[in-house]
C-alpha positions in Angstrom: -5.2 22.0 20.0 -4.7 21.0 23.6 -4.7 17.1 23.9 -7.0 16.8 26.3 -10.1 18.5 24.2 -8.7 15.3 21.5 -8.5 12.3 24.2 -12.3 14.4 25.2 -13.9 13.7 21.8 -12.6 10.4 20.7 -14.4 9.0 24.1 -17.3 10.8 23.5 -17.0 9.5 19.0 -16.6 5.9 20.5 -18.9 5.7 23.4 -21.6 8.3 22.4 -22.7 8.9 25.3 -21.4 11.8 27.7 -22.0 9.7 30.9 -20.1 6.8 29.6 -17.4 7.8 27.8 -17.5 10.5 30.9 -16.7 7.5 33.4 -14.4 6.4 30.7 -12.3 9.2 31.1 -13.0 9.1 35.2 -14.0 12.9 35.1 -17.7 14.8 35.8 -19.5 15.2 32.5 -20.5 18.7 33.3 -16.6 19.4 32.2 -16.8 16.5 29.8 -19.3 18.8 27.7 -17.5 22.0 28.1 -14.3 20.4 27.1 -16.3 19.7 24.0 -18.0 22.4 23.2 -14.4 24.0 23.8 -13.0 21.7 20.9 -15.7 22.8 18.3 -15.2 26.6 19.5 -11.6 25.9 18.1 -12.3 23.9 14.5 -15.1 26.7 13.8 -17.6 23.4 13.3 -20.5 21.3 15.8 -18.5 18.1 15.3 -21.9 16.3 17.7 -25.7 15.6 17.0 -26.4 16.2 20.5 -30.7 14.9 21.6 -31.8 13.7 24.6 -32.0 10.3 23.5 -28.5 10.1 21.1 -25.7 11.6 20.6 -23.9 10.9 17.1 -20.8 12.2 15.4 -21.6 15.3 12.9 -19.8 14.9 9.2 -17.0 16.9 10.3 -17.1 14.5 13.7 -16.4 12.1 11.7 -14.0 13.8 9.2 -11.9 14.6 12.0 -12.2 11.2 13.8 -9.6 9.4 11.9 -7.0 12.5 12.9 -8.4 12.0 16.1 -7.3 8.8 16.8 -3.5 9.9 14.4 -3.4 12.3 17.0 -3.6 10.6 20.3 -1.5 7.2 18.7 1.5 9.9 18.2 1.3 11.2 21.2 1.7 7.5 23.0 4.5 6.9 20.9 6.4 10.2 21.1 5.6 9.0 25.8 7.0 5.3 25.3 10.6 6.1 22.5 11.6 9.1 25.0 11.3 6.0 27.6 13.0 3.6 25.5 16.0 1.6 26.4 19.2 2.0 23.6 18.4 -1.8 21.9 14.6 -1.1 21.6 13.5 0.9 18.3 10.3 2.7 18.1 8.5 4.2 15.7 5.5 4.4 12.9 6.8 3.4 9.0 4.0 3.8 6.2 4.6 1.3 4.2 3.1 1.1 -0.1 2.6 -1.3 -1.9 1.4 -3.1 -5.0 2.5 -5.9 -7.5 1.7 -9.6 -7.0 5.8 -10.5 -5.6 4.2 -9.0 -2.7 3.2 -12.1 -1.7 6.5 -13.2 -2.2 7.5 -10.2 -0.1 6.0 -8.7 2.3 5.1 -11.7 4.9 8.7 -12.7 5.7 9.5 -8.7 5.5 6.5 -7.9 8.0 6.9 -11.5 10.1 10.9 -10.6 10.5 10.0 -6.4 11.9 6.7 -7.6 14.3 9.7 -9.9 16.2 12.9 -7.6 15.9 11.1 -4.6 16.3 7.5 -4.9 18.2 6.9 -1.6 19.0 7.6 -0.3 15.3 3.9 -0.2 13.6 3.8 -0.4 10.7 1.0 1.0 8.4 0.3 -0.1 4.8 -0.8 1.1 1.7 -2.0 -1.1 -1.3 -2.3 -0.7 -4.6 0.0 1.6 -4.9 1.7 2.1 -8.0 5.6 3.0 -8.9 4.4 6.4 -9.8 2.0 6.8 -7.0 4.9 5.2 -4.4 7.2 8.5 -5.6 4.7 10.8 -5.9 3.1 9.6 -2.1 6.8 9.7 -0.4 7.5 13.5 -1.8 4.8 14.7 -0.1 5.3 12.7 3.0 2.7 10.4 3.4 4.5 7.1 2.9 7.9 6.2 4.2 8.7 3.6 2.0 6.9 1.3 -0.8 7.9 -1.8 -2.7 8.0 -1.0 -6.8 8.7 -1.6 -10.3 11.3 -0.3 -11.6 11.3 2.5 -13.9 10.6 4.8 -11.4 10.7 9.0 -11.8 12.7 10.9 -10.0 15.9 10.0 -8.2 15.4 8.4 -5.2 17.6 6.3 -3.8 16.1 2.6 -3.6 17.7 -1.2 -3.8 16.8 -4.2 -6.1 15.0 -6.9 -4.8 14.5 -9.3 -8.3 14.6 -9.7 -12.0 11.6 -11.5 -13.0 10.6 -12.6 -16.8 7.9 -11.7 -18.3 6.1 -14.5 -20.0 2.3 -14.3 -21.6 -1.5 -14.8 -19.4 -3.9 -16.1 -21.3 -7.5 -17.5 -21.2 -7.3 -21.7 -20.5 -9.1 -21.7 -23.6 -7.4 -19.2 -25.8 -5.4 -21.3 -29.1 -1.8 -20.9 -27.5 -2.7 -22.0 -23.9 -1.5 -25.2 -24.7 2.1 -24.4 -26.1 4.9 -25.1 -24.6 6.1 -21.4 -26.1 4.8 -17.9 -27.2 6.3 -15.7 -29.4 5.7 -11.9 -27.7 4.1 -11.2 -31.8 1.8 -13.5 -32.2 -0.4 -11.9 -29.2 -0.6 -8.3 -31.8 -3.8 -8.8 -33.1 -5.3 -9.8 -29.1 -7.7 -7.5 -26.5 -4.4 -6.7 -23.9 -5.7 -6.1 -20.2 -3.3 -4.0 -18.8 -2.1 -2.3 -15.5 -2.8 2.0 -15.9 -0.3 3.6 -18.0 1.2 5.5 -15.3 2.4 1.7 -13.6 6.2 0.5 -14.1 4.8 -2.9 -15.3 2.2 -1.2 -18.5 5.7 0.9 -19.4 7.8 -2.3 -19.4 5.0 -4.6 -21.8 4.4 -1.1 -24.1 8.1 -1.3 -25.0 8.9 -4.9 -25.4 6.0 -4.9 -27.9 7.3 -1.8 -29.1 10.5 -3.9 -29.9 8.3 -7.1 -31.6 6.4 -4.6 -33.8 2.8 -3.8 -32.6 0.6 -1.5 -30.1 -1.2 -3.7 -27.7 -4.9 -2.6 -28.3 -5.7 -2.2 -24.4 -9.6 -4.0 -23.8 -9.3 -3.5 -19.9 -7.3 -1.5 -17.8 -6.8 -2.0 -13.4 -4.8 -1.5 -10.9 -4.6 -4.2 -8.6 -2.6 -6.8 -10.8 -4.3 -9.9 -9.7 -8.1 -8.2 -11.4 -5.5 -8.2 -14.5 -5.5 -12.1 -14.5 -9.4 -12.8 -13.2 -10.2 -11.2 -15.8 -7.6 -12.6 -18.8 -9.1 -16.3 -16.6 -12.6 -14.3 -17.8 -11.9 -14.1 -21.6 -11.3 -10.4 -21.9 -8.0 -11.0 -23.3 -4.1 -11.3 -22.8 -1.3 -9.9 -20.8 2.5 -10.1 -20.2 3.1 -11.0 -16.2 6.4 -12.1 -14.3 7.3 -15.9 -13.2 5.8 -14.6 -9.5 2.4 -14.4 -10.5 2.7 -18.2 -11.7 1.7 -20.2 -7.6 -1.3 -17.6 -7.4 -2.0 -18.2 -11.3 -6.7 -18.0 -11.0 -8.5 -21.4 -12.7 -8.8 -20.3 -16.1 -5.8 -18.4 -16.6 -2.6 -19.7 -17.8 1.0 -19.1 -18.4 3.8 -19.2 -20.3 6.9 -18.1 -21.3 7.8 -16.0 -23.7 10.2 -16.7 -26.3 13.7 -16.3 -27.0 15.6 -13.4 -24.6 12.0 -12.0 -23.0 11.3 -9.2 -21.2 12.1 -8.0 -17.4 10.7 -6.8 -14.2 13.2 -4.9 -11.6 11.1 -4.7 -8.6 12.7 -2.4 -5.6 12.4 -1.0 -2.2 12.2 2.7 -2.7 12.3 5.3 0.1 12.8 9.0 0.8 16.0 10.2 2.0 14.9 12.9 4.4 12.5 10.0 6.6 14.9 8.1 7.2 14.2 7.9 10.9 15.2 5.1 13.5 12.4 2.4 12.4 12.4 3.3 8.7 16.0 2.5 9.1 15.4 -0.5 11.0 13.2 -1.5 8.7 15.5 -1.2 5.7 18.0 -2.7 7.6 16.1 -5.8 7.8 14.8 -6.3 4.3 18.3 -6.3 3.2 19.1 -9.8 5.1 15.0 -11.0 4.1 15.0 -9.0 0.7 18.7 -9.6 -0.4 19.7 -8.1 -3.3 19.4 -11.1 -6.9 22.6 -11.6 -8.0 
């Protein structure tokens, strides 16, 4: 597929007007129309619906649009990287994230990357559980991810936090005024938890099993903050790491657990086959701004 055809498609898709698109590309309208026809022949389907009054994208055109932007973005990145100075790093890092800890970890990392390496483009994917992250890295759609441990497989990782889990209960719950809660006191409660494939769910399940019960799951949601919100709404109880305490929603209370409680280990994972200059630069910065806990 010729780059000039993709450029022609993108101009028409964004202008939705052949004359304006031709002017933008500094070319006549006739060769632009021919370029679009050739691209449609190459992909095997119409990308635009044309009438005397309007130009609109077909469903195939809508599907092709984000890929066209990505193709041209990668070409531009490649050209700039080729001419980069010795100290400049160009590239793209696809970073997965999930969990309440990211309100602490993501801002210092992204700020440092943008300050030191402004030519590194960060693509962020949110609500990515540990299992999601590993699967995405194995199929090549993510380079690096924040994730909780344990993680399936054997991807390299570096621990960035170890936190105690505490009980999260509604503000009007009978236990809400306590200074400390024993885990088995939550045995008869409804629970709000992350999905079964999340590492946090695994740690909670192990802790409850050790305390002699299996949590009765009333709601499962993928967003950790929504877990807290549902607890605040009275739909159940949960366990959450200490990092949530500053962002607790009104109507929910975080309480420490009695005795040595379960701990959640959070890490930065990456795929060893995709450690190019941009990924290496991000990992080096992460080692500085997100040091391993003692």
